[in-house]
C-alpha positions in Angstrom: 22.6 11.8 2.5 23.6 11.6 -1.1 22.4 7.6 -1.0 19.0 8.9 0.9 19.0 11.3 -2.1 19.6 8.2 -5.0 17.5 6.3 -2.9 14.7 8.9 -3.4 15.2 9.5 -7.1 15.0 5.3 -7.6 11.8 5.2 -5.9 9.9 8.0 -7.7 11.3 5.9 -11.1 9.4 3.3 -9.5 6.3 5.3 -8.6 6.7 6.8 -11.8 6.1 3.4 -13.8 3.1 2.7 -10.8 1.8 6.0 -12.9 2.5 5.9 -16.5 1.9 2.1 -17.2 -1.5 2.2 -15.8 -1.5 5.4 -17.9 -1.2 3.0 -21.1 -2.9 -0.1 -19.5 -6.1 1.4 -17.3 -7.8 3.5 -20.8 -7.4 0.0 -22.7 -8.9 -2.7 -20.7 -11.5 0.1 -19.4 -12.4 0.1 -23.1 -12.0 -3.2 -24.0 -13.7 -4.5 -20.7 -16.6 -2.1 -19.8 -17.8 -0.5 -16.8 -19.5 -3.9 -15.7 -16.4 -6.5 -16.4 -14.4 -3.7 -15.2 -16.0 -3.9 -12.0 -15.8 -7.4 -11.9 -11.8 -7.3 -12.0 -11.9 -4.5 -9.4 -14.2 -7.3 -6.6 -11.7 -9.9 -7.3 -8.8 -7.4 -6.8 -10.3 -6.7 -3.3 -10.7 -10.5 -2.6 -6.9 -11.0 -3.4 -6.5 -7.8 -1.5 -7.5 -9.4 1.8 -5.4 -11.9 1.3 -2.5 -10.6 0.5 -3.2 -8.5 3.9 -2.8 -11.8 5.4 0.6 -12.6 4.0 1.9 -9.0 4.6 1.2 -9.2 8.5 2.9 -5.6 9.1 6.4 -7.2 8.1 6.8 -3.6 5.4 7.5 -1.7 8.6 8.8 -4.4 11.5 10.8 -6.8 9.3 12.3 -3.3 7.4 13.0 -1.7 10.5 14.6 -4.5 11.9 16.9 -4.9 9.0 17.3 -1.1 8.8 19.0 -1.4 12.2 20.7 -4.4 12.2 22.0 -3.7 8.9 26.1 -4.0 9.8 24.8 -7.1 11.7 25.0 -10.3 8.6 24.4 -13.1 11.3 21.0 -11.5 12.9 19.6 -9.9 9.2 19.8 -14.0 8.2 18.4 -14.9 11.0 15.6 -12.2 10.1 15.4 -12.6 6.8 14.2 -16.5 7.4 12.3 -16.0 10.2 10.4 -13.8 7.9 10.2 -15.5 4.7 8.9 -18.7 6.8 6.6 -16.4 8.7 5.0 -15.4 5.3 5.3 -19.2 4.1 2.6 -20.1 6.9 0.3 -17.2 6.4 0.1 -17.7 2.5 -1.2 -21.1 3.4 -3.4 -19.9 5.9 -4.8 -17.4 3.6 -5.2 -20.3 1.0 -7.1 -22.3 3.0 -9.4 -19.8 3.7 -10.0 -18.8 0.5 -10.9 -22.4 -0.4 -13.7 -22.0 2.4 -15.3 -18.9 1.0 -14.9 -20.9 -2.5 -16.7 -23.7 -1.4 -19.2 -22.1 1.1 -20.4 -18.4 -0.4 -22.0 -18.6 -4.3 -20.8 -14.8 -4.7 -17.0 -16.3 -4.3 -18.3 -18.9 -6.6 -20.1 -16.2 -9.2 -16.6 -15.4 -9.8 -14.2 -17.8 -9.2 -13.2 -18.0 -13.3 -11.6 -14.3 -11.9 -10.3 -14.9 -9.0 -8.3 -18.2 -9.5 -5.9 -16.9 -11.7 -6.0 -14.3 -9.9 -4.2 -16.0 -6.8 -0.5 -15.9 -8.2 -0.8 -12.2 -6.5 -0.8 -14.1 -2.9 1.5 -16.2 -4.2 4.2 -13.6 -4.8 3.4 -11.6 -1.8 4.3 -14.9 0.1 7.9 -14.9 -1.2 8.5 -11.0 -1.4 11.9 -9.6 -0.2 11.4 -5.9 -1.1 11.3 -5.0 3.0 14.8 -6.6 3.5 16.4 -4.5 0.8 14.8 -1.5 1.9 15.3 -2.3 5.3 19.5 -2.1 3.9 18.5 0.8 1.5 19.4 -0.8 -1.2 17.1 0.5 -3.2 18.5 -0.2 -6.5 18.3 -3.9 -5.8 14.4 -3.9 -6.5 13.6 -0.8 -8.1 15.3 -1.7 -11.8 13.7 -5.1 -11.7 10.7 -3.7 -10.4 10.6 -1.6 -13.6 11.4 -4.3 -16.1 8.7 -6.7 -15.0 6.2 -3.9 -14.4 6.8 -2.8 -18.2 5.9 -6.0 -18.8 2.4 -5.8 -18.2 1.7 -3.6 -21.3 2.5 -5.9 -24.2 1.4 -8.7 -22.5 -1.7 -7.1 -21.7 -2.3 -5.8 -25.7 -1.1 -9.5 -26.7 -3.6 -11.0 -24.8 -6.4 -9.1 -23.8 -8.6 -8.6 -27.3 -12.2 -8.8 -25.4 -14.5 -8.8 -22.2 -13.7 -13.1 -22.5 -10.3 -12.6 -22.3 -10.4 -10.5 -18.2 -8.8 -14.2 -17.1 -5.5 -12.6 -19.0 -6.3 -8.9 -17.7 -5.7 -10.4 -14.0 -3.4 -13.1 -14.3 -1.0 -10.7 -16.4 0.1 -8.6 -13.2 0.3 -11.3 -11.0 3.0 -13.5 -13.0 4.8 -10.2 -13.6 4.8 -9.4 -10.2 5.8 -13.0 -9.5 8.7 -12.9 -11.6 9.9 -9.2 -9.9 9.7 -11.1 -6.4 11.9 -14.0 -7.9 14.4 -11.3 -9.1 14.5 -9.4 -6.5 14.9 -12.3 -3.8 18.1 -13.3 -6.5 19.7 -9.8 -5.2 18.9 -9.9 -1.6 21.2 -13.1 -1.6 23.9 -11.3 -3.2 24.2 -8.8 -0.7 24.0 -10.9 2.1 25.3 -14.2 2.9 21.7 -16.0 3.7 23.1 -19.3 3.8 22.5 -22.1 5.0 18.8 -21.5 5.7 17.0 -21.1 8.8 13.9 -22.7 10.1 12.8 -21.7 13.8 9.4 -22.1 15.0 10.6 -19.6 17.9 12.0 -16.9 15.4 8.4 -17.1 13.0 6.0 -17.0 16.5 8.5 -13.5 17.4 8.5 -12.1 13.9 4.2 -12.6 14.1 3.9 -11.3 17.6 6.0 -8.1 16.4 3.9 -7.2 13.3 0.7 -8.2 15.0 -0.8 -4.1 15.9 1.1 -3.1 12.9 -0.9 -5.9 11.0 -4.4 -5.0 12.8 -3.8 -1.4 11.8 -2.5 -1.8 8.3 -5.1 -4.7 7.8 -7.7 -1.9 9.0 -6.8 0.5 6.4 -6.9 -1.7 3.4 -10.1 -3.6 4.7 -12.0 -0.8 4.5 -10.8 0.8 1.3 -11.1 -2.6 -0.2 -14.5 -3.1 1.5 -15.9 -0.7 -0.2 -16.1 -2.3 -3.5 -17.8 -5.4 -2.0 -20.0 -2.9 0.4 -21.1 -1.6 -3.1 -21.3 -4.6 -4.8 -23.8 -5.8 -1.8 -25.8 -2.5 -2.0 -26.0 -0.7 -5.4 -25.3 -1.6 -9.3 -23.0 -2.9 -11.4 -22.6 0.4 -13.1 -21.2 2.1 -9.7 -19.1 -0.6 -8.8 -17.4 0.2 -12.4 -17.2 3.7 -11.5 -15.7 3.3 -8.2 -13.3 1.5 -9.3 -12.1 3.3 -12.2 -12.1 6.8 -10.0 -10.1 4.8 -7.3 -7.5 3.8 -9.9 -7.2 6.9 -11.0 -6.8 8.3 -7.2 -4.0 5.8 -6.9 -2.1 7.1 -9.5 -2.0 10.1 -8.5 -1.4 9.2 -5.0 1.9 7.4 -6.4 3.7 10.5 -6.6 3.7 11.3 -2.6 4.9 8.2 -1.8 8.9 7.3 -2.7 10.2 10.3 -0.1 8.0 8.6 3.0 9.5 4.9 2.0 13.2 6.3 1.0 13.2 8.0 4.5 11.7 5.6 7.0 14.7 3.1 7.4 16.6 6.3 7.4 14.5 7.4 10.7 15.0 4.4 12.4 18.6 4.5 11.7 18.9 8.2 13.3 16.7 6.7 16.3 19.0 4.0 17.2 21.7 7.2 16.8 20.9 10.4 17.0 17.4 10.9 17.9 17.5 15.3 17.6 18.3 14.2 13.7 15.8 12.1 13.6 13.2 14.6 14.8 14.2 17.5 12.4 14.0 15.0 9.4 10.2 14.0 10.8 9.3 18.1 10.8 10.7 18.3 7.3 8.9 15.3 6.3 5.8 16.8 7.6 6.1 20.1 6.0 7.8 19.1 2.4 5.3 16.1 2.2 2.1 18.1 3.2 3.2 21.0 0.5 3.9 18.5 -2.3 0.5 16.2 -1.6 -1.7 19.4 -1.5 -0.1 20.5 -5.2 -1.0 16.6 -6.2 -4.8 17.0 -5.0 -5.4 20.6 -6.4 -4.4 19.0 -9.9 -6.5 16.1 -9.6 -9.5 18.1 -9.0 -9.0 20.0 -11.7 -8.1 17.8 -14.3 -10.5 15.2 -13.0 -13.3 16.3 -16.1 -10.8 16.2 -18.9 -8.7 13.1 -17.5 -11.3 10.8 -17.1 -13.0 10.7 -20.1 -9.4 11.3 -21.8 -7.9 8.6 -19.9 -11.0 5.9 -19.4 -13.6 6.2 -22.4 -16.7 8.7 -22.5 -18.0 5.9 -20.9 -16.8 6.5 -17.8 -18.1 10.1 -17.9 -19.9 9.6 -14.6 -17.3 8.4 -12.7 -16.3 12.3 -12.5 -17.6 13.8 -9.3 -16.6 10.8 -7.5 -13.0 11.4 -8.9 -12.8 14.6 -7.9 -14.2 13.9 -4.1 -11.0 11.4 -3.9 -8.9 14.0 -4.8 -8.8 15.3 -1.0 -7.2 12.3 -0.7 -3.5 12.4 -1.7 -3.3 15.4 0.9 -5.1 13.7 3.4 -2.9 10.6 3.1 0.2 12.5 2.4 0.1 14.0 5.9 -1.1 10.5 7.3 1.7 8.3 6.2 4.3 11.2 7.8 2.6 11.4 11.3 1.9 7.2 11.1 4.8 5.6 9.6 7.4 8.2 10.1 6.7 9.9 13.3 4.6 7.7 14.9 5.7 4.3 14.6 9.9 5.4 15.2 8.6 6.9 18.5 7.3 4.2 19.4 3.6 4.6 19.5 2.1 1.6 17.6 -0.4 0.8 20.2 -1.8 4.5 19.4 -1.4 3.9 15.6 -3.0 0.4 15.7 -5.8 1.2 17.7 -6.8 5.0 16.1 -7.0 2.7 12.4 -8.9 0.1 13.7 -11.2 3.1 14.8 -11.4 4.3 11.8 -12.2 0.8 9.8 -15.6 0.7 11.9 -16.3 4.5 10.8 -16.0 3.3 7.6 -18.7 0.8 7.4 -20.9 3.0 9.1 -20.7 5.9 6.8 -20.7 3.5 3.6 -24.1 1.9 5.0 -25.4 5.7 5.1 -24.2 6.9 1.9 -23.7 4.0 -0.8 -27.3 3.1 -1.1 -28.0 6.8 -2.2 -25.1 8.4 -3.5 -23.3 5.2 -5.2 -19.5 5.5 -6.2 -19.6 9.1 -4.7 -20.6 7.7 -1.5 -18.0 5.8 -1.1 -15.4 8.2 -2.1 -17.0 10.6 0.6 -16.8 7.7 3.1 -13.2 7.5 2.5 -12.3 11.0 2.6 -14.3 10.8 6.1 -12.4 8.2 7.5 -8.7 9.2 6.4 -9.7 13.0 7.9 -10.3 11.5 10.5 -7.3 9.5 11.1 -4.6 12.1 10.2 -6.4 14.7 12.6 -6.6 12.0 15.3 -2.7 11.4 14.8 -1.8 14.7 14.9 -3.5 15.6 18.1 -2.0 12.6 19.6 1.1 13.5 18.6 0.6 16.8 19.9 -1.0 15.9 23.8 2.0 12.8 23.9 5.0 15.2 22.7 3.6 18.4 24.6 3.7 20.2 20.9 7.5 19.5 21.5 8.6 17.0 18.7 9.3 19.7 16.4 12.9 20.2 17.2 13.6 23.7 18.3 17.4 25.5 17.9 19.0 24.9 20.7 17.2 22.3 22.2 19.0 19.5 24.2 20.1 16.1 23.2 19.0 15.1 26.6 15.6 16.6 26.5 15.0 15.1 22.8 16.1 11.5 24.6 13.5 12.3 26.9 10.4 12.7 24.7 
């Protein structure tokens, strides 16, 4: 338990950096770049995010889960590491091929190619990422400290290189460069903790990992595609001003939401380990997670809603006052997503309910597109925010209903419940 608490503290340091560093760079970038150029930056980030989704392939969950369960088997860990590594290299090459086709055939992509090309270093970073491996081993300090160093490096680089709207290229390149540096340092730590030589290359192993991650890829891709597609849909249906408002308001939401992620991330490998050894203890942890994270994320949402009229002009500049209504709508998401993360990632996945998790998110992606089409032409950035809240609320409610029906209301462990009954759940 002491190591779990340490991991949670380390992840809060990581998320604190994710929160504090943007508080320095985002206000600077919004003022230097202006609403329209900042919106173009958001469009580029959305396209790069789609490419990264392909390289991630759900490995953040499936591979982390496997690493946690094989933590005491060095040979199995070596096989797992290289199977995932080569699978991500393959997926990255596919992503680059698709990008090349889009760049050659889609005029809208060609228009922002000057922003997209320097952003591609983020995709390369995703191809070599090993954070999942260290997280599965619960070696949080091995990637948190390198992350803090490289994340902090974005501040001086941004102030040094981004001086005008013409420097948008540097604004999108710097985060990718720092992430690449972080991935290299994290990989070095992975080799320190586990002997990963000799290098393994197995087509069969790659196929196995791709199959294992497919369902979660579909679900996580659906989640991220509908969040990233929002700004792309806005681009086709509204003005650059509304795109800038939405991108800025979503960054404010992301900064607040960073507070609710560390506990869920740290507990995920521990729950999976307990599921293999003590299912009753695992379920007790699930229940405590739901209550604790639900209460804390509700507080975060209230702070975001009440603080929006003051935070937005202070942090982003008076030019972004029009984004306040969108920020207040998005304020519901930390609470809703805080519950959803526990229900989906910390309960459904460890209990083997990947199919249910996948179809819930798949359906929600279509729902989001429909609500975006209905709301954005009339309400712009606020419409996109409403669409996100409706979609995430749907996900959370359906997850809760399915868990209740599937486990018949008994998954919160009752005092005196037998181990045998817990195992039969």
